[in-house]
C-alpha positions, 0 to 999 in steps of 0.5 A: 079619608078613613076607611078609604080604599082604592078602586079596582081600576086604580089598583090595576094602574099602580103596577104600570106607574110603578114600572114607568117610574122605574123605567124613567127614574132608574136610568137617571139615578145610575147615570147620576151615581156614575158621575161620582165614579171613574167608570169606564166602558173598558173597565166595568168594575170602576162602576163601584169605585166612589171618588166623590165630586172629583169629576166635577172639580176636574170639569172646572179646570178642563180647558176642552170643556169650557171651550166647547161650552163657550162655543155652544153659547156663541152658537146659542146667542148668534142662532137665537137672535137671528132666528127671532129677527127672520122669524119675526119678518116671516110672521109680519109678512104672513100676518099681512097676507090677505090670501093664501094665509093658511097655505103660508103657515103650512109651508112655513112649518116644513123645515120643523118636519125634517129630522135634525139628522136628515137636515145634517146630511142635507147641509153636509152635501150642500156645503161639500167642497166639490160637489156642493150646491153653495160652491157651485152656485157661487162659481156659476155667479162668478163670486169665486173662482175656487172651491171654498172649504166650508166643512174643512175650516174651522170658521166656515164650518161653524157658519155652515152649522149655524146656517143648518140650525137657522134654517131647521128652527127658524119656524118655531119663532115665526109660528109663535110670534105669528100666534101673537100677532093674530091674537092681538087686538086691532084697536091699540094699533088703529089708535096709534095710527089715528095719533099719527104714529109711524109704522116704526113707532106702532110696532115698537110701542104697540105691537112688539110689547104684545108679542114680546112673551111669545118671543120669549117662549120660542127663545126658551124652547129653542135655547134648550134645543141649541144647548144640547145640539148634537145631531147636526154637528155630528153628521156635518163635522163630528166636532172637527176640524180639529175640534173647532166645532165641538160643542158640549154634547159632542164632546160628552159623547166623544168622552163617553164612547171614544175615550170610554170615560163614561163617569166623567161624560155623565159629570159633564152632562149633569154640569151642562143640564145645571147650566141649561137650567140657569138659561131657562130660569133667566128666560122665564123671568124675562117672560114674566116681566113682559107679561107684567108689562103687558098687564099693566099697559093693556 
């Protein structure tokens, strides 16, 4: 508008906005720039050596990165599916409760309140070979006569990490699906029962299409969480034994700090972020399709 001048409050906010933008943007720009350099923490002068996309090209032939990426995808796939199934079961049980539903919802949220680092220490102790609760319980029940090396065997360590992830984050699915169940109108369900539908048919063709968008929202949130999983793995196994539980972000951390190759680590990080964005776009498309289906049916 001609002759418009910003008001004094806006002028006072301008420096704050500039500072916040600098605090947020500058580290991102610096890390992005360093991904195009051979920057090593032990050789600060390498930060100013520009090598183009060489780090990104090297990632394409880096076997360790792709193994860690594949392991991350396996963890993501198994964790998301199990969390959704368990969360769906918990949500259905809580929704059916006639009393104490608020208390049950509060209890269901408890695992979300724990820090991932605390969860890592908790499950590292539980799966300890000698004094862990899991081995002691199995031996007390007579299911095994020896200590199972949960965090030493690669496959068992992966199962232990998966268990910790599922325990700490199933609540996300349970709460969002429960929100969908509570928001769902009762008339279609009652009409399905009157028409003689079985409980499974009612769930399959009436309930599930309505709560599907809520499940996809939870899946999108959790896919980003699992894709950048670090804390629990770092505490429980530190990527071991022999790299058998190495995920993308533990590999990035090891490359950056143990190997001091910060430029390569930042390239791995941005490459991983790009892959995470592709996963997010996929889930959002699924969510949009589910919303369109509900709009057409309801």
